[in-house]
N, C-alpha and C positions, 0 to 999 in steps of 0.2 A: 306796370308799365303794361299798356293797353295789347290784347290780344288780338289779334288773324279777324279772330272767328267776332271782336268788339266792334270790329272794323268796318266787316263785310255786314253785317245787323246795323249797324246806326244809317250806312252806303242806303240799305235795302230798307228805310221806313223814311227816311226824306226823301233822296230820288225814285225809289223803284225798281232797278237794277240789283242785278248781283251780281260783282265783281271777285275775281279768281284769285287767287292766296299769292298767285307769282307772280301777277298783276301788281300789287300791294307789297311783295317785295323786291318788284321794278324800281317804281317808285318810291318808294325805302332808299335804293340804292342814287338813284336825280339826288335826292333830298339831303344825301351825307350822314345818312341814320346807318347800321350795319344790321342788316338782315339775316335773318339765321337763314344759314346753308342746307336746303334741302336738300334728305339723302339718297330722293332719285333724282339729281338735275346731274346731269350728263356734261355739261360744261361750266365751266367760273368762267370764261369770254362769250361763250353764245347762250342766249336762253333761244328758249325754243319757242316763250309764248309773250314776246312783250308786251306790259301796256299798251291796248289804242289810245292816239293819242287824245282823245276826243274824251276817253275819262283821266284821264293825270291828274286835272286840275279839280277834279269833285274827289278823287282819294288823296291828294292837298290839302284839300277842305277838312276832311276828314282828318285831318293830320291835326290839322290849328286843329279841332277843335277837342281833339282829344289831348294839346297841345305838347304832340310831341315835334312839331318845329313852332 
């Protein structure tokens, strides 16, 4: 299984941007994948830092690269 760090590194190298792990988890939920629940997450129904809409496609492309979707 691909780690969040591997996804972050891939996106940084390909696009030159840094993505937060919470954004990756949010997009995983949007794609129907089961993200790990962070120990410091305050609410299971609300996100403090949802993924910005302009980063969703980039993260999904990384998922495709790693054959997660």
